[in-house]
Wavefront OBJ file of the C-alpha trace (Angstrom):
o trace
v 0.146 0.093 0.205
v 1.586 2.924 -1.262
v 0.421 6.562 0.223
v 0.828 9.992 -1.076
v 1.794 11.484 2.464
v 3.235 9.520 5.375
v 2.167 9.091 8.650
v 4.034 11.332 11.342
v 4.711 9.327 14.414
v 6.308 10.383 17.710
v 6.657 8.447 21.239
v 5.484 9.431 24.831
v 8.150 9.252 27.463
v 5.229 9.495 30.159
v 5.676 5.478 30.804
v 2.226 4.533 29.952
v 3.796 0.785 29.938
v 4.042 0.779 33.507
v 0.101 1.805 34.251
v -1.949 0.258 36.593
v -0.175 -3.154 37.738
v 1.984 -3.525 34.431
v 4.722 -1.846 37.171
v 4.421 -4.800 39.120
v 5.623 -7.213 36.739
v 9.239 -8.637 37.230
v 10.237 -7.528 33.867
v 9.051 -3.966 34.138
v 12.578 -2.237 35.218
v 10.566 0.105 37.371
v 13.519 0.776 39.411
v 15.253 2.556 36.286
v 12.772 5.128 35.628
v 14.625 7.712 37.624
v 17.242 7.580 36.073
v 17.798 9.888 32.980
v 19.983 6.966 31.302
v 16.690 5.042 30.991
v 14.604 8.132 29.175
v 17.946 8.489 26.719
v 17.965 4.643 26.060
v 14.351 5.369 25.094
v 14.996 8.207 22.798
v 17.806 6.623 21.230
v 15.540 3.412 20.479
v 12.756 5.714 18.969
v 15.800 7.511 16.646
v 17.155 4.219 15.690
v 13.300 3.703 14.054
v 13.400 7.096 12.434
v 10.611 8.693 14.466
v 9.470 12.057 14.037
v 9.841 13.440 17.638
v 9.948 12.409 21.139
v 6.925 13.636 23.540
v 6.401 14.231 27.043
v 3.383 15.739 29.061
v 3.514 17.875 32.435
v 1.716 17.949 35.413
v 2.156 20.764 38.091
v 0.357 19.302 40.771
v 0.272 15.961 42.666
v -3.244 13.988 42.431
v -4.065 11.294 44.724
v -3.822 8.829 41.557
v -0.078 9.715 41.139
v 1.223 8.599 44.517
v 0.507 5.427 45.774
v -0.326 2.132 43.986
v 0.690 3.916 40.350
v 4.255 3.574 39.451
v 4.790 7.483 39.488
v 6.714 9.816 41.811
v 4.965 13.038 40.365
v 6.189 14.336 36.913
v 9.705 15.385 36.207
v 10.210 18.695 34.510
v 10.097 17.143 30.809
v 12.219 20.548 29.559
v 15.384 19.143 31.572
v 14.913 15.827 30.556
v 15.190 16.777 26.656
v 17.952 18.987 27.772
v 20.048 15.941 28.514
v 18.238 13.670 25.799
v 19.579 16.515 22.920
v 23.094 16.070 24.009
v 22.820 12.178 23.464
v 20.618 12.205 20.181
v 21.081 13.435 16.715
v 18.013 14.056 14.830
v 14.770 12.784 16.619
v 12.218 15.809 17.871
v 11.954 16.751 21.300
v 8.435 18.409 22.026
v 8.541 19.556 25.475
v 5.225 20.727 27.511
v 4.892 23.732 29.185
v 1.887 25.573 30.622
v 0.652 29.363 29.700
v -1.758 29.453 32.981
v 1.073 29.424 35.413
v 4.596 30.482 33.687
v 5.681 33.922 32.452
v 6.055 34.332 28.511
v 9.973 35.721 28.810
v 10.860 32.819 30.630
v 9.262 30.220 28.395
v 10.459 31.632 25.076
v 14.213 31.407 26.363
v 13.774 28.125 27.775
v 12.380 27.166 24.599
v 14.855 28.889 22.679
v 17.581 27.433 24.377
v 16.349 23.818 23.871
v 16.514 24.364 20.639
v 19.938 25.214 20.536
v 21.268 22.639 22.429
v 19.205 20.387 20.264
v 20.338 22.301 17.003
v 16.537 22.876 15.764
v 14.857 19.902 17.183
v 12.699 21.722 20.216
v 8.660 21.298 20.080
v 6.291 23.140 22.252
v 3.068 20.871 23.181
v 1.210 24.466 24.709
v -1.197 23.565 27.142
v -3.591 25.693 29.352
v -3.568 23.192 32.532
v -6.736 21.855 34.193
v -5.644 21.755 37.676
v -2.850 23.114 39.794
v -3.757 26.588 40.599
v -3.305 26.207 44.238
v 0.284 25.668 43.876
v 0.551 29.391 42.093
v -2.011 31.536 44.009
v -4.639 31.487 46.455
v -6.985 32.548 43.313
v -9.431 29.335 41.910
v -8.758 27.790 38.199
v -9.565 30.451 35.556
v -12.531 29.289 33.159
v -11.587 27.360 29.925
v -12.393 31.012 28.008
v -9.985 32.907 30.002
v -7.350 30.074 30.285
v -7.553 30.229 26.249
v -7.566 34.101 25.855
v -4.342 34.193 28.323
v -2.921 31.592 25.869
v -3.050 33.179 22.879
v -1.949 36.286 24.181
v 0.848 34.404 25.507
v 1.659 32.549 22.550
v 1.987 36.145 20.716
v 4.177 37.129 22.792
v 6.699 34.332 22.951
v 6.470 34.392 19.012
v 7.150 37.952 19.132
v 10.217 37.317 21.623
v 11.898 34.861 19.304
v 11.460 37.546 16.470
v 13.150 39.968 18.624
v 16.402 38.672 18.159
v 16.788 37.164 14.880
v 19.529 34.760 14.045
v 20.737 36.943 11.170
v 21.597 39.774 13.794
v 24.896 36.889 14.306
v 27.116 38.559 12.143
v 30.449 37.121 13.803
v 32.568 39.655 11.489
v 36.360 39.103 12.923
v 37.879 41.907 10.357
v 35.534 44.805 11.651
v 34.860 43.596 15.028
v 31.280 43.087 14.622
v 29.788 39.922 16.466
v 25.956 41.315 16.711
v 24.012 43.622 14.532
v 22.721 45.508 17.587
v 20.224 47.590 14.878
v 18.356 44.016 14.066
v 17.816 43.512 17.905
v 14.546 45.124 18.694
v 11.997 45.393 21.811
v 8.759 44.077 21.391
v 6.747 46.622 23.716
v 3.855 44.171 24.233
v 1.308 45.610 26.563
v -1.983 43.382 26.553
v -4.838 42.358 29.090
v -2.329 39.720 30.622
v 0.986 40.226 30.090
v 3.483 43.819 29.594
v 6.693 42.147 28.049
v 9.313 44.803 26.480
v 11.728 42.571 25.171
v 14.153 41.684 23.297
v 14.792 38.064 23.989
v 18.173 37.079 25.619
v 19.161 34.603 23.154
v 18.816 34.713 19.087
v 16.745 32.449 17.279
v 18.162 29.190 15.866
v 18.985 29.201 12.250
v 16.669 26.228 11.598
v 13.674 28.489 11.821
v 10.645 29.393 14.507
v 9.869 26.172 17.067
v 7.000 23.890 16.134
v 3.705 24.226 18.078
v 1.514 21.239 19.152
v -1.847 22.021 21.228
v -4.390 19.322 22.459
v -7.501 21.227 22.642
v -10.771 19.625 21.557
v -13.320 21.588 23.219
v -14.612 24.373 21.033
v -12.560 26.978 22.593
v -9.878 24.822 22.296
v -10.290 23.719 18.911
v -10.314 27.543 17.667
v -7.083 27.823 19.254
v -5.593 24.973 18.085
v -6.476 25.574 14.167
v -4.949 28.988 14.592
v -1.493 28.217 15.731
v -0.473 24.507 16.114
v 1.205 22.582 13.449
v 0.524 19.616 14.771
v -2.203 18.932 17.241
v -2.147 15.939 20.169
v -6.010 15.033 19.708
v -8.367 12.902 21.868
v -10.153 10.562 19.635
v -10.884 7.188 21.363
v -12.420 5.957 18.097
v -12.549 6.632 14.381
v -15.871 8.459 13.842
v -14.463 11.168 16.609
v -11.341 11.402 14.777
v -12.780 11.940 11.399
v -14.900 14.517 12.529
v -12.298 16.067 14.943
v -9.627 16.305 11.915
v -12.445 17.650 9.617
v -13.619 20.339 11.722
v -10.309 21.536 12.966
v -8.981 21.662 9.207
v -12.113 23.608 8.518
v -11.371 26.057 11.155
v -7.790 26.187 9.984
v -9.146 27.314 6.360
v -11.319 29.802 7.807
v -8.440 31.388 9.283
v -6.591 31.507 6.365
v -4.243 29.034 6.792
v -3.273 25.899 4.814
v -5.321 22.925 6.623
v -2.579 20.485 4.800
v 0.000 21.993 6.966
v -1.722 20.700 10.089
v -0.906 17.064 11.778
v -4.025 15.438 13.908
v -2.098 13.443 15.867
v -3.894 11.023 18.616
v -2.418 9.421 21.235
v -2.396 5.417 20.381
v -2.389 3.718 23.451
v -1.641 0.264 22.394
v -1.276 -3.316 23.956
v 0.878 -5.538 21.700
v 1.925 -9.179 21.944
v 2.332 -11.775 20.012
v -1.052 -13.560 20.642
v -4.304 -11.210 21.200
v -4.812 -13.549 24.699
v -1.682 -12.022 25.658
v -2.770 -8.621 24.771
v -6.192 -8.862 26.221
v -3.964 -9.837 29.591
v -1.797 -6.929 29.325
v -4.361 -4.880 29.014
v -6.852 -6.323 31.596
v -3.968 -5.740 34.246
v -3.225 -2.116 33.074
v -6.513 -1.637 34.503
v -6.969 -4.304 37.217
v -6.281 -1.663 39.913
v -8.921 0.509 38.982
v -12.259 -0.566 41.243
v -15.599 0.255 40.233
v -15.601 2.944 43.255
v -12.753 4.598 41.692
v -14.304 4.336 37.907
v -17.263 5.844 39.662
v -15.810 8.759 41.325
v -13.473 9.512 37.748
v -17.233 9.203 35.726
v -18.304 12.330 38.275
v -14.571 13.949 38.002
v -14.927 13.806 33.685
v -18.651 14.244 33.543
v -20.494 14.923 36.773
v -22.563 12.132 36.111
v -23.539 10.116 39.589
v -24.277 6.247 38.394
v -23.257 4.969 42.117
v -27.114 4.194 42.633
v -27.443 2.311 39.742
v -27.018 -1.811 38.208
v -24.205 -2.087 36.048
v -26.345 -3.557 33.343
v -28.655 -0.661 33.220
v -28.731 1.750 30.035
v -27.528 5.419 30.343
v -29.349 7.589 28.061
v -28.996 11.266 26.953
v -31.746 12.144 29.242
v -29.700 11.320 32.263
v -26.793 13.732 31.340
v -26.179 16.507 33.402
v -25.901 19.866 32.438
v -23.207 20.325 29.747
v -22.158 23.955 31.715
v -21.405 22.572 34.784
v -17.811 22.946 35.865
v -15.927 19.610 35.028
v -12.263 18.553 35.227
v -11.784 18.334 31.122
v -14.648 19.411 28.672
v -12.877 17.675 26.018
v -13.475 14.176 27.751
v -16.748 15.668 29.132
v -17.612 16.288 25.229
v -16.494 12.957 23.814
v -18.498 10.739 26.915
v -21.386 12.914 26.296
v -21.510 11.894 22.276
v -20.944 8.608 22.981
v -23.567 8.053 25.388
v -26.257 10.132 23.218
v -25.366 7.973 20.315
v -24.890 4.627 21.669
v -26.995 4.628 25.039
v -24.395 1.973 26.807
v -24.832 0.181 30.053
v -23.519 1.713 33.122
v -20.240 -0.920 32.771
v -19.932 -0.417 29.557
v -19.562 3.478 30.285
v -17.153 2.655 33.417
v -14.824 1.040 30.951
v -14.554 3.760 28.844
v -11.046 5.527 27.715
v -12.305 8.719 29.385
v -12.820 7.119 32.701
v -10.117 4.851 33.343
v -7.632 6.981 31.224
v -7.529 9.957 29.494
v -9.778 9.610 26.202
v -6.924 7.842 24.148
v -7.231 5.493 20.825
v -6.752 2.150 22.315
v -5.820 -1.034 20.450
v -4.998 -4.007 21.798
v -3.876 -7.248 19.731
v -0.810 -8.742 17.633
v 1.001 -6.692 15.139
v -1.119 -7.293 12.388
v -4.343 -6.059 14.432
v -2.412 -2.795 15.776
v -1.246 -2.618 11.830
v -4.902 -2.783 10.709
v -6.364 -0.293 13.180
v -3.648 2.201 11.926
v -3.961 1.824 8.147
v -7.910 1.766 8.739
v -8.120 4.969 10.553
v -5.366 6.450 7.926
v -7.526 5.351 4.975
v -10.643 7.150 6.626
v -8.942 10.489 7.174
v -8.995 10.097 10.781
v -5.245 10.502 11.524
v -2.201 12.237 10.109
v -0.029 10.064 12.307
v -0.021 9.132 15.932
v 1.684 9.625 19.438
v 2.922 6.025 20.485
v 1.699 5.460 24.173
v 3.496 2.000 24.772
v 0.837 -0.129 27.202
v 1.218 -2.946 29.555
v 4.748 -3.854 29.256
v 8.196 -2.926 28.475
v 7.943 -5.924 25.875
v 4.621 -4.396 24.336
v 7.154 -1.355 23.321
v 9.996 -3.390 21.942
v 7.338 -5.251 19.619
v 6.106 -1.789 18.406
v 9.981 -0.818 17.547
v 11.397 -4.166 16.113
v 8.071 -5.442 14.133
v 5.242 -2.881 13.769
v 7.434 0.111 12.855
v 9.241 -1.983 10.065
v 5.736 -3.169 8.599
v 4.787 0.610 8.491
v 7.912 1.133 6.777
v 7.609 -1.863 4.122
v 3.538 -0.712 2.917
v 4.947 2.817 2.643
v 3.446 4.331 5.667
v 6.623 5.475 7.244
v 10.199 6.584 6.440
v 13.005 4.283 5.982
v 15.403 7.382 6.775
v 15.512 10.634 8.205
v 15.561 13.258 5.285
v 15.957 15.787 7.639
v 17.870 16.577 10.801
v 15.371 18.983 12.660
v 11.584 19.024 13.480
v 10.328 21.367 11.018
v 11.975 19.420 8.471
v 10.350 15.940 10.107
v 6.954 17.803 9.763
v 7.698 19.144 6.603
v 7.003 22.734 7.699
v 8.226 25.243 4.744
l 1 2 3 4 5 6 7 8 9 10 11 12 13 14 15 16 17 18 19 20 21 22 23 24 25 26 27 28 29 30 31 32 33 34 35 36 37 38 39 40 41 42 43 44 45 46 47 48 49 50 51 52 53 54 55 56 57 58 59 60 61 62 63 64 65 66 67 68 69 70 71 72 73 74 75 76 77 78 79 80 81 82 83 84 85 86 87 88 89 90 91 92 93 94 95 96 97 98 99 100 101 102 103 104 105 106 107 108 109 110 111 112 113 114 115 116 117 118 119 120 121 122 123 124 125 126 127 128 129 130 131 132 133 134 135 136 137 138 139 140 141 142 143 144 145 146 147 148 149 150 151 152 153 154 155 156 157 158 159 160 161 162 163 164 165 166 167 168 169 170 171 172 173 174 175 176 177 178 179 180 181 182 183 184 185 186 187 188 189 190 191 192 193 194 195 196 197 198 199 200 201 202 203 204 205 206 207 208 209 210 211 212 213 214 215 216 217 218 219 220 221 222 223 224 225 226 227 228 229 230 231 232 233 234 235 236 237 238 239 240 241 242 243 244 245 246 247 248 249 250 251 252 253 254 255 256 257 258 259 260 261 262 263 264 265 266 267 268 269 270 271 272 273 274 275 276 277 278 279 280 281 282 283 284 285 286 287 288 289 290 291 292 293 294 295 296 297 298 299 300 301 302 303 304 305 306 307 308 309 310 311 312 313 314 315 316 317 318 319 320 321 322 323 324 325 326 327 328 329 330 331 332 333 334 335 336 337 338 339 340 341 342 343 344 345 346 347 348 349 350 351 352 353 354 355 356 357 358 359 360 361 362 363 364 365 366 367 368 369 370 371 372 373 374 375 376 377 378 379 380 381 382 383 384 385 386 387 388 389 390 391 392 393 394 395 396 397 398 399 400 401 402 403 404 405 406 407 408 409 410 411 412 413 414 415 416 417 418 419 420 421 422 423 424 425 426 427 428 429 430 431 432 433 434 435
């Protein structure tokens, strides 16, 4: 099977293969997760397979799910991890996550441009507005989604202006004249807006490879508007193919309405896969990864995600649209809430089926369980249907699942013309075909 445009593929370093009870496996190597060498080994494995980028989410708070029976001690700063990985790799992109709600834009612009220099043009910024953590930065409550995205829009504009304030062309290094930098090309931005006042210029020049690619994950209405206006790639939540086709088509439409070429945007869902030599083994991996989630924990998660309390219902009772709570009430994530609302309205599932949904037990990712052939067919089907431009790999169940992905599944994608056999460029912009 040959295609005009190959898939864009990244790997998440968020240790999804140790979720649930998976870390308790004798071969989990969970003791290594605190060492930077572990992340570097994973990065080299991904680069050997010519993946476009590495990705890492971030959390600026500690929830009860992070500490206790889960293999996590919180969330290390992804930008610092990528700075270390930059020196041990050569071509793979490094997409770090930084919140626009709890950080100053000048510091973020400087951090990202520094990573861009350290990696020689391989940095990417996953822009998030955060959904929790306000109590760690002030006494103020969490801003509304509308306010967070309005702030994110201005924040992103300031960061871009700062990157442009000290252009790479300003560095001339003329030994004969004694001019190292053309100070006339370094200019203040004098930004004064609703949320930020920043003079500039930035204290570090831009990199010769060009501006840093932007990633975004918002799938609510306000999130889609923001993503389609600024993002080069969108880390999308799409648990089923229908929602994927709808989201990708909608984002492309919104991008065109804002004067952007929709073909320049990559829609990349998280693919949470459980790979094994047999389907039975893969199903056992998936079951083990969620075995720690009791019915009570799932019901509590459903309240957090959707505001729907099903604790008084039997597991075989149908959940219908008239049971859904007011869509305007505060929830942990509007994206996940909307996905669940659509599913319940269309399918009228049982309580048991609702509690098994990825929005409840995980984070609304596309889940694929089975052999290499099973997952490969799943990828090909979604690509052919126009639901994806690629994906961010979220290995599940065990390190063996990840090894099968690299050693068997990736070569199959290459064989079918769906992915490259060799890098054609050395920067993230080149991998994403950004001109």
